[in-house]
C-alpha positions in Angstrom: 90.3 40.8 -50.5 92.5 38.1 -52.1 93.8 37.0 -48.7 90.1 36.8 -47.6 89.2 34.7 -50.3 92.2 32.3 -49.8 91.6 32.5 -45.9 87.9 31.5 -46.5 88.7 28.9 -49.4 91.0 27.3 -46.2 88.5 27.3 -44.2 86.0 26.0 -47.0 88.2 23.0 -47.3 88.6 22.5 -43.5 84.8 22.4 -43.0 84.3 20.3 -46.0 86.1 17.7 -44.7 84.7 17.8 -41.4 81.2 17.4 -43.2 82.2 14.3 -45.1 83.7 12.3 -42.0 81.3 13.8 -39.4 80.3 10.6 -38.3 80.5 8.6 -34.8 82.1 10.7 -32.1 82.5 13.7 -34.4 78.7 13.5 -35.0 78.0 13.1 -31.4 79.7 15.8 -30.2 78.5 18.4 -32.7 74.8 17.3 -31.8 75.8 18.2 -28.2 77.4 21.3 -29.3 74.2 22.3 -30.5 72.1 21.0 -27.4 74.4 23.1 -25.6 73.9 26.1 -27.3 70.2 26.1 -27.2 69.8 25.1 -23.9 71.1 29.0 -23.4 69.4 32.4 -23.7 71.1 35.0 -26.2 73.4 36.9 -24.1 76.7 38.9 -23.7 78.3 35.8 -25.5 75.9 34.4 -27.6 73.6 35.1 -30.8 71.0 33.6 -32.7 70.2 34.8 -36.8 67.8 33.3 -38.6 69.9 33.6 -41.6 73.2 35.6 -43.2 71.0 38.1 -45.2 72.2 40.9 -43.1 76.1 40.9 -43.4 76.5 44.5 -41.8 74.8 43.7 -38.4 76.5 40.0 -38.5 80.0 42.1 -38.4 78.6 44.4 -36.1 78.1 41.3 -33.5 81.4 39.8 -34.4 83.3 43.1 -33.3 81.3 43.4 -30.7 81.9 39.7 -29.1 85.5 40.8 -29.8 85.8 43.9 -28.1 83.8 42.6 -25.2 84.4 39.0 -24.1 84.3 36.4 -27.1 81.1 34.5 -28.0 79.6 32.4 -30.7 76.9 33.4 -33.4 75.0 30.6 -34.6 73.2 31.2 -37.8 70.1 29.1 -39.1 68.2 29.5 -36.0 65.4 32.0 -35.1 66.4 34.0 -31.8 62.8 34.2 -30.4 61.9 30.8 -30.5 64.8 29.3 -31.2 63.6 26.7 -33.7 66.3 25.2 -36.0 65.4 26.6 -39.6 68.8 26.3 -41.3 70.3 27.9 -44.2 70.2 27.0 -47.7 73.7 27.4 -49.0 76.3 27.0 -45.8 79.4 26.9 -48.1 78.3 30.0 -49.9 77.1 31.9 -47.0 80.3 30.7 -45.2 82.6 32.5 -47.9 80.6 35.8 -47.8 81.3 36.1 -43.8 84.4 35.4 -44.1 85.4 37.9 -46.6 83.1 40.5 -45.0 84.5 40.2 -42.1 88.0 40.5 -43.6 87.1 43.8 -45.7 85.5 45.4 -42.9 87.1 45.2 -40.0 90.3 46.9 -38.6 92.6 45.3 -36.8 92.6 41.8 -38.9 90.0 39.6 -36.9 90.0 35.8 -37.5 87.3 34.3 -35.9 86.6 30.3 -36.5 83.7 29.4 -39.0 82.1 25.8 -39.0 79.1 24.2 -39.9 77.1 21.3 -38.6 74.1 19.4 -40.0 71.2 18.4 -37.6 68.3 16.6 -38.9 69.4 17.5 -42.6 69.2 21.5 -41.2 72.7 22.9 -42.1 74.0 25.3 -39.5 76.7 27.6 -39.5 78.7 28.5 -36.5 80.9 31.7 -35.9 83.3 31.6 -32.7 84.8 35.0 -31.9 87.7 34.9 -29.4 88.3 37.9 -27.1 91.3 39.5 -28.2 93.4 43.1 -27.4 91.5 45.7 -29.4 90.0 48.2 -30.3 88.3 46.2 -33.4 86.1 48.6 -35.3 84.6 48.9 -38.6 87.0 50.4 -41.4 85.0 52.7 -43.1 83.5 54.5 -39.9 86.7 54.6 -37.9 87.9 53.9 -34.3 85.9 57.0 -32.9 82.6 55.8 -34.4 83.1 51.9 -35.3 83.7 50.3 -32.2 80.9 48.2 -31.0 80.5 46.1 -27.4 78.0 43.7 -26.3 75.4 45.2 -23.8 73.4 42.2 -22.5 72.3 40.6 -25.8 72.7 43.8 -28.0 75.3 45.2 -29.6 76.1 49.1 -28.7 78.7 51.9 -30.3 81.3 52.3 -27.5 81.6 55.6 -26.1 85.0 57.6 -25.6 85.5 56.0 -21.8 84.8 52.2 -22.9 87.0 52.7 -25.9 89.8 53.8 -23.3 89.2 50.8 -21.2 89.8 48.9 -24.2 93.0 50.3 -24.9 94.1 50.0 -21.2 93.4 46.5 -21.2 95.8 46.2 -24.4 98.6 48.2 -22.4 97.6 46.1 -19.2 96.9 49.5 -17.4 93.8 50.2 -15.2 92.4 53.3 -14.6 93.6 53.6 -10.9 97.1 53.1 -12.1 97.0 56.5 -14.2 98.7 59.6 -12.3 96.6 62.2 -11.4 98.9 65.3 -12.9 96.6 67.8 -10.8 97.5 66.5 -7.5 100.9 66.0 -5.7 102.2 63.3 -3.1 101.7 65.9 -0.3 97.8 65.3 -1.1 97.9 62.0 0.1 97.4 61.2 3.9 100.4 59.6 4.7 99.8 59.4 8.4 96.6 57.3 7.6 98.7 54.9 5.3 101.3 54.4 8.3 98.2 53.6 10.6 96.5 51.1 8.3 100.0 49.2 7.6 100.7 49.2 11.2 97.4 47.1 12.1 99.2 44.3 9.7 102.5 44.8 11.0 103.9 46.1 7.8 105.8 49.4 7.4 104.7 51.8 5.0 107.6 53.7 3.4 108.4 55.8 0.3 109.8 52.4 -1.4 106.0 51.2 -0.2 104.5 53.8 -2.2 106.0 53.8 -5.1 106.0 49.7 -5.3 102.2 49.7 -4.6 101.9 52.4 -7.5 100.5 54.9 -4.8 103.1 57.4 -6.5 104.3 57.3 -10.1 106.8 59.3 -12.1 105.3 61.6 -14.8 107.3 63.4 -17.0 109.8 63.8 -14.4 107.7 65.0 -11.3 106.0 62.3 -8.9 102.5 62.0 -8.8 99.9 60.1 -6.9 98.0 57.6 -9.1 93.9 57.7 -8.9 93.7 54.6 -6.7 96.3 56.4 -4.2 94.0 59.2 -4.0 90.7 57.2 -3.8 92.4 55.1 -0.9 94.4 57.9 0.9 93.8 61.0 -0.4 93.1 64.0 1.7 90.8 65.9 -0.7 89.1 63.3 -2.6 85.9 65.6 -3.0 87.7 67.9 -5.8 88.9 64.5 -8.3 85.5 62.8 -7.0 82.4 65.2 -5.9 79.9 62.4 -5.5 79.8 60.0 -3.3 81.5 56.5 -3.9 78.5 54.7 -1.6 75.3 55.2 -1.4 73.4 53.3 1.2 69.5 53.1 1.9 67.1 51.0 3.8 63.7 51.0 2.2 60.3 49.7 3.9 59.3 46.4 2.6 60.3 44.9 -0.7 59.9 48.0 -3.3 61.9 51.4 -3.4 58.8 53.2 -2.3 59.6 54.7 1.3 63.2 55.0 2.4 63.7 54.8 5.9 67.3 55.3 6.9 70.2 56.5 4.0 73.7 57.5 4.3 76.3 58.5 1.9 80.0 57.5 2.0 83.1 59.7 1.0 85.5 58.3 3.1 88.9 56.6 2.2 88.1 52.9 0.9 89.9 51.1 4.1 87.6 53.5 6.3 84.9 53.0 4.2 84.3 49.2 4.3 83.6 49.5 8.0 81.2 52.2 7.5 79.2 50.7 5.0 79.3 47.3 6.9 78.1 49.5 10.0 75.1 50.8 8.2 74.1 47.3 7.1 74.1 45.8 10.6 71.8 48.9 11.9 69.5 48.1 9.1 69.0 44.3 9.4 67.8 42.0 11.8 69.6 39.5 14.6 67.9 36.6 15.7 68.3 34.7 19.0 69.0 31.3 19.3 69.0 29.6 22.7 71.4 26.8 23.2 71.5 25.5 26.6 72.0 28.1 28.9 73.7 30.4 26.2 72.0 32.7 24.0 73.5 33.2 20.6 72.7 35.9 18.1 72.7 35.5 14.3 72.5 37.9 11.7 70.2 38.0 9.1 73.0 37.9 6.5 76.4 36.2 7.0 78.7 38.6 7.8 81.5 37.3 5.8 79.1 37.2 2.4 78.1 40.9 3.1 81.9 41.6 3.4 83.0 39.9 0.2 80.3 41.8 -1.2 81.1 45.1 -0.5 84.6 44.8 -1.0 83.8 42.9 -4.5 81.8 46.0 -5.4 84.8 48.4 -4.0 87.3 46.7 -6.3 85.5 46.0 -9.2 83.6 49.5 -9.8 84.6 50.7 -13.1 85.7 54.9 -11.4 86.8 55.9 -15.0 82.8 56.8 -15.9 81.6 57.5 -12.7 77.9 56.7 -14.0 76.6 56.7 -10.3 77.5 55.8 -7.1 78.1 52.1 -5.9 75.1 51.4 -4.2 73.6 49.5 -1.2 70.0 49.0 -1.1 68.3 46.9 1.7 64.9 45.6 1.6 62.9 42.8 4.0 63.4 40.2 1.8 67.1 40.8 0.1 69.8 43.1 -0.2 71.1 44.4 -3.3 74.8 45.6 -3.9 75.2 47.6 -7.3 78.2 48.7 -8.8 79.0 50.9 -11.8 80.8 48.9 -14.3 80.0 44.9 -16.0 82.7 42.5 -15.8 86.0 43.5 -17.0 86.0 43.2 -20.6 87.5 39.8 -21.5 85.7 38.0 -18.7 82.3 36.3 -18.3 80.1 35.7 -15.6 80.7 31.9 -16.0 84.3 32.2 -15.9 84.2 34.1 -12.8 82.2 31.9 -11.0 84.7 29.6 -11.8 87.2 31.6 -10.0 89.0 33.3 -12.6 90.2 36.6 -11.9 90.7 39.8 -13.9 91.0 42.7 -11.7 89.7 46.1 -13.2 91.5 48.2 -10.4 95.4 47.0 -9.8 96.4 49.9 -7.6 93.4 48.9 -5.0 93.8 45.2 -5.0 97.4 45.4 -4.3 96.5 47.4 -1.4 94.0 45.7 0.1 95.8 42.4 -0.4 98.7 44.0 1.7 96.1 45.3 4.3 94.7 41.6 4.2 91.2 42.8 3.3 91.1 40.3 0.4 93.0 36.9 0.4 93.6 35.7 -3.0 92.1 37.2 -6.7 88.9 35.6 -8.2 87.7 34.4 -4.9 85.0 37.0 -4.2 82.0 35.5 -6.1 82.6 32.1 -5.4 83.4 32.9 -1.7 79.8 34.3 -1.5 77.9 31.6 -3.1 79.9 29.2 -0.6 79.2 30.8 2.6 75.7 31.5 1.9 74.8 27.5 0.9 76.9 26.6 4.1 74.1 29.2 6.5 71.4 27.1 4.5 70.5 30.5 2.9 69.0 30.8 -1.0 72.6 31.4 -3.2 73.6 35.1 -4.4 72.1 36.0 -7.1 74.8 37.8 -9.6 73.8 40.0 -12.5 75.2 42.1 -15.1 72.7 45.2 -15.6 73.8 47.1 -19.1 76.5 49.1 -17.4 76.0 47.9 -13.8 76.9 44.2 -12.0 74.8 43.7 -8.7 75.1 40.8 -6.1 71.7 39.8 -4.5 72.2 38.4 -1.0 68.8 36.8 0.3 68.4 36.1 4.3 65.7 33.5 4.2 66.3 29.8 4.0 66.0 28.4 0.2 62.4 27.0 0.2 62.7 23.7 -1.8 60.9 23.5 -5.3 57.5 21.6 -4.9 58.7 18.5 -6.9 56.0 16.1 -8.6 57.2 12.1 -8.1 57.5 11.9 -12.2 60.7 14.6 -12.0 63.5 12.5 -10.7 63.4 10.0 -13.6 63.1 12.4 -16.1 66.1 14.4 -14.8 68.0 10.8 -14.0 67.6 9.7 -17.8 68.7 13.5 -19.5 71.8 13.4 -16.8 72.6 9.8 -18.5 71.8 10.6 -22.0 71.7 14.3 -22.6 68.5 14.6 -23.7 64.7 13.0 -24.1 62.3 12.7 -26.4 58.5 12.7 -25.9 58.5 9.0 -26.9 61.3 7.8 -24.4 58.9 10.3 -22.0 56.0 8.4 -22.7 57.5 5.0 -21.9 59.5 5.8 -19.0 56.2 7.4 -17.4 54.1 4.5 -19.0 51.3 7.3 -20.0 49.9 8.6 -23.1 52.1 10.7 -25.6 49.9 13.6 -25.0 50.5 13.1 -21.4 54.1 12.9 -21.9 54.2 16.3 -24.3 52.5 18.2 -21.5 54.5 17.2 -18.5 57.7 18.2 -20.6 56.1 21.4 -21.4 55.5 22.0 -18.2 58.9 21.5 -17.1 59.7 23.8 -19.9 57.6 26.6 -18.3 59.1 25.9 -15.2 62.4 27.0 -16.5 63.9 23.4 -15.9 63.8 22.4 -19.4 64.6 23.8 -22.8 62.8 21.9 -25.9 65.0 21.8 -29.1 62.8 21.7 -32.5 62.1 22.7 -35.5 59.0 24.3 -34.9 56.2 23.2 -32.6 54.9 20.5 -34.5 58.3 18.8 -34.6 57.8 15.0 -34.2 61.4 14.9 -33.3 61.7 17.2 -30.7 64.0 16.5 -27.8 64.4 18.2 -24.3 67.5 19.3 -22.3 68.3 20.4 -19.3 68.3 24.4 -18.9 71.9 26.1 -17.8 71.5 28.2 -14.8 70.8 32.3 -15.9 69.9 30.8 -19.5 
């Protein structure tokens, strides 16, 4: 407790200094930080709280952020309206929160606490890094006191999630674990030889060991779980459910299925089987150029292949909540795999090319077989390919314990724009925000009309209003971030 108070006092003295000198560049940076946070919605990495009255819930959020992918907690903002209301005694609340975290969380967790002032309103910001855990409530223990972030909510982690957190700390993936009920004879070595021969690579006992297809466990060789998924002779014994379920629906809803298939094959073979089903259930468009006819598939084959391989590589096979599902509709294709993004990884980071492979054995073998080029390129490649073909970019979503990629076959329709859009967006790009008064001058309209237009842009999801309430005369508007 004394250490917590000392740490809190140090934080308080630092924040007091920051507050005293918060002018000029630093003041602008803090205002920009707040605007960036308010331009987003609550998510896996962001939460707003009106006040610090409920310390237990704040501590749960801090634990969940640390165990999942890090995050930011902003106190002094209404979570529904995002109105900035501030907190009365920011220094006192900062000390209470610092002490609660120090006293309640095990192992020691040290988030960064800082406060900023905006229009005479004090806000407290708690930045929590992702760290090797699991972190848990000390009084509940590790079995029931571990929290993770699921969407914008905190959930108690079950045994499988806790096991995954521990594997990450040990730099081990589920597919690296030995399957003690199996022996190397359960692997189809002939299939492995044939597949490696297609890329002119020999497959030897040394290859199997270096790729962790076979590992030593208590003095005996055993295939890993990844090896059995890749080359197992009888996968049904260990994985009774299909790895992939494919279905073609009539129309745009799941009312009527017109074709379906279950895939249980070894993964390197399953890829082609999945792609055959997709080709069978999607259309081709004929284009006549001079005297030649060119058939153009409804979906770019490279993007589809990336999405399929991405699902196989990043499924959480430890829980087997369900099979990977490929659902084809008239207007889209959804590829959904069990398991959100790996712990420690955000969607924003994944789209920037940051790699964190959930299944290391599968990934190594896929790369050796030249099924993938490099780590972390799948999502960005899908997006680039679709844009190159003039298609709507893919949609990437974390849906609870699942991850979904949605591909669209039709050319993107440009959003109908009013002529008054451009000058406003140019102003915000240059200055970061715009007020009703500034919009009124730019548009040369009445203040009421300017306010109505800005409100319309907010309803369309293009802008975010930042204010202390609906009648705040100093409210400003900023650009909405993708996915907010």
